[in-house]
VEXKOL-394495 format. One record per atom (N, C-alpha, C): residue in one letter; chain; x, z, y. Coordinates in steps of 0.02 Angstrom, whole numbers, plus 50000, padded with zeros to 5 digits. Atoms other than C-alpha are relative to their C-alpha. Layout:
# VEXKOL-394495
ATOM  type  mol     c1     c3     c2
ATOM     A    A      X      Z      Y
...
# end
This chain:
# VEXKOL-394495
ATOM  type  mol     c1     c3     c2
ATOM     M    A  50042  50000  49941
ATOM     M    A  50000  50000  50000
ATOM     M    A  50044  50000  50062
ATOM     R    A  49962  50005  49939
ATOM     R    A  50060  49959  50174
ATOM     R    A  49954  50016  50059
ATOM     K    A  50039  49986  49939
ATOM     K    A  50004  50013  50346
ATOM     K    A  49977  49933  50029
ATOM     L    A  50025  50061  49967
ATOM     L    A  49902  49888  50446
ATOM     L    A  50053  49973  50048
ATOM     T    A  49955  50032  49953
ATOM     T    A  50010  49765  50541
ATOM     T    A  49965  49997  50067
ATOM     P    A  50033  50004  49935
ATOM     P    A  49977  49776  50728
ATOM     P    A  49975  49929  50013
ATOM     K    A  50031  50065  49991
ATOM     K    A  49859  49635  50772
ATOM     K    A  49943  50007  50050
ATOM     F    A  50055  49997  49954
ATOM     F    A  49738  49596  50910
ATOM     F    A  49937  49973  49967
ATOM     L    A  50065  50020  50026
ATOM     L    A  49556  49586  50858
ATOM     L    A  49952  49995  50058
ATOM     G    A  50051  50000  49947
ATOM     G    A  49405  49543  50959
ATOM     G    A  49988  49930  50026
ATOM     P    A  50013  49950  49949
ATOM     P    A  49345  49515  51090
ATOM     P    A  49942  50047  49981
ATOM     Y    A  50053  49951  50011
ATOM     Y    A  49238  49672  51084
ATOM     Y    A  49979  50027  50068
ATOM     Q    A  50029  49975  49938
ATOM     Q    A  49126  49744  51217
ATOM     Q    A  50026  50070  50015
ATOM     I    A  49982  49933  49977
ATOM     I    A  49186  49893  51319
ATOM     I    A  49935  50036  50015
ATOM     L    A  50062  49963  49990
ATOM     L    A  49048  50023  51309
ATOM     L    A  50004  50045  50062
ATOM     K    A  49992  49959  49941
ATOM     K    A  49116  50145  51436
ATOM     K    A  50073  50021  50009
ATOM     K    A  49933  49975  49984
ATOM     K    A  49271  50209  51523
ATOM     K    A  50000  50075  49987
ATOM     I    A  49998  49930  50020
ATOM     I    A  49320  50377  51449
ATOM     I    A  50042  50041  50050
ATOM     G    A  49955  49966  49952
ATOM     G    A  49459  50423  51572
ATOM     G    A  50037  49946  50038
ATOM     P    A  49964  50050  49962
ATOM     P    A  49584  50338  51684
ATOM     P    A  50036  49948  49957
ATOM     V    A  49963  50047  50043
ATOM     V    A  49671  50254  51535
ATOM     V    A  49969  49992  49931
ATOM     A    A  50031  50004  50066
ATOM     A    A  49546  50261  51390
ATOM     A    A  49930  49968  50005
ATOM     Y    A  50064  50035  50001
ATOM     Y    A  49397  50152  51344
ATOM     Y    A  49968  50005  49931
ATOM     E    A  50037  50002  50063
ATOM     E    A  49262  50161  51211
ATOM     E    A  49979  49928  49988
ATOM     I    A  50012  50069  50018
ATOM     I    A  49243  49995  51121
ATOM     I    A  49945  49995  49947
ATOM     A    A  50051  50013  50052
ATOM     A    A  49095  49927  51021
ATOM     A    A  50033  49962  49943
ATOM     L    A  49968  50031  50058
ATOM     L    A  49169  49892  50850
ATOM     L    A  49947  49976  49951
ATOM     P    A  50048  50023  50050
ATOM     P    A  49082  49792  50712
ATOM     P    A  49997  50049  49942
ATOM     P    A  50008  49954  50056
ATOM     P    A  49018  49884  50557
ATOM     P    A  50060  50000  49952
ATOM     G    A  49943  50004  50046
ATOM     G    A  49168  49824  50455
ATOM     G    A  50059  50042  50022
ATOM     L    A  49946  49958  49974
ATOM     L    A  49282  49927  50567
ATOM     L    A  49975  50069  50019
ATOM     A    A  50031  49937  49983
ATOM     A    A  49170  50080  50573
ATOM     A    A  50045  50060  49985
ATOM     N    A  49956  49943  50017
ATOM     N    A  49305  50189  50495
ATOM     N    A  50058  50009  50049
ATOM     L    A  49949  49993  49948
ATOM     L    A  49419  50161  50646
ATOM     L    A  49971  50039  50059
ATOM     H    A  50020  49965  49940
ATOM     H    A  49412  50274  50798
ATOM     H    A  49988  49948  50054
ATOM     N    A  50019  50053  49953
ATOM     N    A  49326  50174  50936
ATOM     N    A  50022  50013  50072
ATOM     I    A  49974  49988  49933
ATOM     I    A  49421  50245  51086
ATOM     I    A  50073  49978  50001
ATOM     F    A  49934  50030  49996
ATOM     F    A  49576  50149  51140
ATOM     F    A  50032  50011  50067
ATOM     H    A  49960  49995  49939
ATOM     H    A  49714  50173  51268
ATOM     H    A  50007  49929  50028
ATOM     V    A  49996  50066  49969
ATOM     V    A  49729  50031  51393
ATOM     V    A  50059  49959  49976
ATOM     S    A  49942  50037  50024
ATOM     S    A  49899  49985  51322
ATOM     S    A  49984  49962  49935
ATOM     Q    A  50020  50033  50062
ATOM     Q    A  49809  49933  51161
ATOM     Q    A  49950  49943  50012
ATOM     L    A  50051  50049  49984
ATOM     L    A  49687  49818  51251
ATOM     L    A  50030  49942  50040
ATOM     R    A  49979  50059  49962
ATOM     R    A  49709  49642  51321
ATOM     R    A  49938  49968  50030
ATOM     K    A  50056  50033  49968
ATOM     K    A  49598  49550  51443
ATOM     K    A  49985  49934  49964
ATOM     Y    A  50020  50063  50031
ATOM     Y    A  49500  49408  51364
ATOM     Y    A  49975  49953  50055
ATOM     I    A  50022  50051  49952
ATOM     I    A  49482  49251  51469
ATOM     I    A  49956  49951  49962
ATOM     P    A  50047  50042  50037
ATOM     P    A  49326  49159  51410
ATOM     P    A  50018  49926  50004
ATOM     D    A  49988  50071  50004
ATOM     D    A  49346  48979  51355
ATOM     D    A  49946  49971  49955
ATOM     P    A  50055  50027  50040
ATOM     P    A  49194  48878  51295
ATOM     P    A  50024  49964  49937
ATOM     K    A  49974  50035  50060
ATOM     K    A  49305  48783  51171
ATOM     K    A  50028  50049  49949
ATOM     H    A  49969  49950  50044
ATOM     H    A  49369  48946  51096
ATOM     H    A  49948  50026  49950
ATOM     V    A  50044  49976  50054
ATOM     V    A  49285  48982  50930
ATOM     V    A  50036  50057  49967
ATOM     L    A  49969  49940  50028
ATOM     L    A  49321  49157  50868
ATOM     L    A  49977  50011  49929
ATOM     E    A  50015  49983  50069
ATOM     E    A  49331  49197  50684
ATOM     E    A  50031  50068  49987
ATOM     V    A  49975  49934  50014
ATOM     V    A  49346  49379  50636
ATOM     V    A  50025  50002  49928
ATOM     D    A  49973  49991  50067
ATOM     D    A  49460  49412  50488
ATOM     D    A  49965  50059  49968
ATOM     E    A  50028  49944  50037
ATOM     E    A  49383  49520  50355
ATOM     E    A  50056  50048  49983
ATOM     I    A  49948  49950  50013
ATOM     I    A  49491  49676  50356
ATOM     I    A  49967  50056  49960
ATOM     Q    A  50026  49947  50042
ATOM     Q    A  49459  49799  50217
ATOM     Q    A  50046  50060  50006
ATOM     A    A  49958  49941  49989
ATOM     A    A  49537  49958  50286
ATOM     A    A  49969  50059  49963
ATOM     R    A  50022  49939  50034
ATOM     R    A  49527  50118  50185
ATOM     R    A  49994  50056  50051
ATOM     E    A  50009  49942  49956
ATOM     E    A  49487  50289  50257
ATOM     E    A  50067  50022  50031
ATOM     N    A  49935  49978  49973
ATOM     N    A  49675  50325  50278
ATOM     N    A  50034  49943  50039
ATOM     L    A  49977  50057  49960
ATOM     L    A  49693  50159  50375
ATOM     L    A  50056  49961  49968
ATOM     T    A  49954  50044  50035
ATOM     T    A  49796  50073  50242
ATOM     T    A  49959  49946  49965
ATOM     M    A  50034  50052  50036
ATOM     M    A  49754  49914  50152
ATOM     M    A  50047  49975  49946
ATOM     K    A  49960  50024  50055
ATOM     K    A  49812  49840  49989
ATOM     K    A  50025  49930  50017
ATOM     V    A  49968  50065  49986
ATOM     V    A  49933  49697  50018
ATOM     V    A  50043  49982  49941
ATOM     G    A  49960  50022  50057
ATOM     G    A  50008  49598  49877
ATOM     G    A  50056  49955  50023
ATOM     P    A  49944  50043  49982
ATOM     P    A  50173  49507  49879
ATOM     P    A  49983  49926  49991
ATOM     V    A  50011  50072  50006
ATOM     V    A  50176  49319  49905
ATOM     V    A  50048  49971  49948
ATOM     R    A  49951  50025  50049
ATOM     R    A  50338  49281  49813
ATOM     R    A  50066  50038  50008
ATOM     I    A  49933  49971  49999
ATOM     I    A  50513  49340  49772
ATOM     I    A  50047  49948  50031
ATOM     L    A  49956  50047  49966
ATOM     L    A  50644  49260  49886
ATOM     L    A  50072  50004  49975
ATOM     D    A  49930  49991  50019
ATOM     D    A  50808  49332  49822
ATOM     D    A  50006  50061  49954
ATOM     V    A  49984  49944  50044
ATOM     V    A  50884  49451  49695
ATOM     V    A  50072  50020  50013
ATOM     Q    A  49931  49978  49992
ATOM     Q    A  51038  49557  49719
ATOM     Q    A  50014  50062  49958
ATOM     M    A  49978  49943  50039
ATOM     M    A  51136  49687  49621
ATOM     M    A  50041  50045  50046
ATOM     K    A  49962  49952  49960
ATOM     K    A  51199  49844  49708
ATOM     K    A  50027  50055  49955
ATOM     K    A  49971  49944  50036
ATOM     K    A  51312  49982  49645
ATOM     K    A  49984  50063  50040
ATOM     L    A  50017  49938  49968
ATOM     L    A  51249  50156  49684
ATOM     L    A  50019  50057  49953
ATOM     R    A  49977  49944  50041
ATOM     R    A  51340  50308  49615
ATOM     R    A  50016  49980  49929
ATOM     G    A  49979  50023  50066
ATOM     G    A  51411  50209  49472
ATOM     G    A  49947  49963  49960
ATOM     K    A  50054  50036  50035
ATOM     K    A  51245  50127  49425
ATOM     K    A  49990  49933  50033
ATOM     D    A  50019  50065  49973
ATOM     D    A  51197  49946  49445
ATOM     D    A  49924  50001  50012
ATOM     I    A  50071  50000  49983
ATOM     I    A  51030  49932  49535
ATOM     I    A  49982  49931  50025
ATOM     R    A  50023  50066  49979
ATOM     R    A  50938  49767  49549
ATOM     R    A  49944  50008  50051
ATOM     T    A  50053  50001  49950
ATOM     T    A  50835  49738  49706
ATOM     T    A  49979  49927  50011
ATOM     V    A  50027  50066  49987
ATOM     V    A  50725  49591  49752
ATOM     V    A  49974  49998  50072
ATOM     K    A  50026  50010  49932
ATOM     K    A  50683  49522  49924
ATOM     K    A  49929  49971  49993
ATOM     V    A  50071  50018  50009
ATOM     V    A  50492  49512  49934
ATOM     V    A  49971  49975  50066
ATOM     L    A  50038  50026  49943
ATOM     L    A  50392  49404  50054
ATOM     L    A  49929  50027  49994
ATOM     W    A  50066  49969  50003
ATOM     W    A  50233  49502  50095
ATOM     W    A  49948  49960  50039
ATOM     N    A  50047  50036  49958
ATOM     N    A  50155  49390  50228
ATOM     N    A  50033  49937  50027
ATOM     E    A  49969  50063  49978
ATOM     E    A  50193  49206  50259
ATOM     E    A  49991  49989  50075
ATOM     D    A  50012  50010  49929
ATOM     D    A  50117  49208  50434
ATOM     D    A  50050  50038  50043
ATOM     T    A  49954  49958  49960
ATOM     T    A  50225  49351  50500
ATOM     T    A  50071  50000  49973
ATOM     Q    A  49936  50000  50034
ATOM     Q    A  50370  49321  50380
ATOM     Q    A  50026  50071  49987
ATOM     E    A  49981  49931  50015
ATOM     E    A  50368  49507  50337
ATOM     E    A  50032  50002  49931
ATOM     M    A  49962  49996  50063
ATOM     M    A  50500  49538  50202
ATOM     M    A  50032  50069  49994
ATOM     T    A  49964  49937  50014
ATOM     T    A  50573  49693  50120
ATOM     T    A  50038  49994  49936
ATOM     W    A  49964  49994  50064
ATOM     W    A  50699  49734  49985
ATOM     W    A  49968  50056  49961
ATOM     E    A  50033  49951  50044
ATOM     E    A  50616  49824  49840
ATOM     E    A  50039  50005  49934
ATOM     L    A  49970  49992  50065
ATOM     L    A  50678  49893  49675
ATOM     L    A  49967  49952  49951
ATOM     E    A  50027  50047  50049
ATOM     E    A  50658  49762  49539
ATOM     E    A  49956  50037  49949
ATOM     E    A  50038  49959  50048
ATOM     E    A  50597  49899  49420
ATOM     E    A  49929  50013  50025
ATOM     F    A  50065  49987  49971
ATOM     F    A  50454  49942  49538
ATOM     F    A  49958  49936  50001
ATOM     M    A  50037  50063  49996
ATOM     M    A  50405  49760  49563
ATOM     M    A  49976  49976  49932
ATOM     I    A  50021  50019  50068
ATOM     I    A  50402  49727  49375
ATOM     I    A  49940  50042  49978
ATOM     K    A  50055  49954  50019
ATOM     K    A  50288  49878  49351
ATOM     K    A  49936  49983  50038
ATOM     E    A  50059  50011  49958
ATOM     E    A  50170  49839  49497
ATOM     E    A  49976  49928  50001
ATOM     Y    A  50018  50071  49993
ATOM     Y    A  50174  49648  49502
ATOM     Y    A  50037  49959  49947
ATOM     P    A  49962  50034  50053
ATOM     P    A  50234  49584  49332
ATOM     P    A  49995  49924  50003
ATOM     Y    A  50009  50073  49997
ATOM     Y    A  50166  49408  49365
ATOM     Y    A  50050  49966  50046
ATOM     L    A  49951  50030  49955
ATOM     L    A  50296  49381  49503
ATOM     L    A  50067  49986  49969
ATOM     L    A  49933  50004  50028
ATOM     L    A  50448  49402  49394
ATOM     L    A  50002  49969  49930
ATOM     C    A  50002  50032  50066
ATOM     C    A  50405  49291  49247
ATOM     C    A  50057  49952  49991
# end
């Protein structure tokens, strides 16, 4: 499980100003588990454009604000020596759009995603 990647969603209607730097936003039912009060630094002005068609991504966030993300593919494999042991790690591409990649233990990836390492 990975934390949600920062991403702008919306546009959503501002319901009311809570303080000098906080706003209450009308969120759709799919985002009901998120707190609906945002600091101004998290908001961006939307400039309307009649040609702009908005499509809301379906985000399935859990109560702890994490979502299940699966790996796209393995990019590289390397062997490291750690305290006299050989440890194999794999470079995993998690998101093609953002090019998010991490090095993970091969043992973990085989256990969690056996179809990737066939």
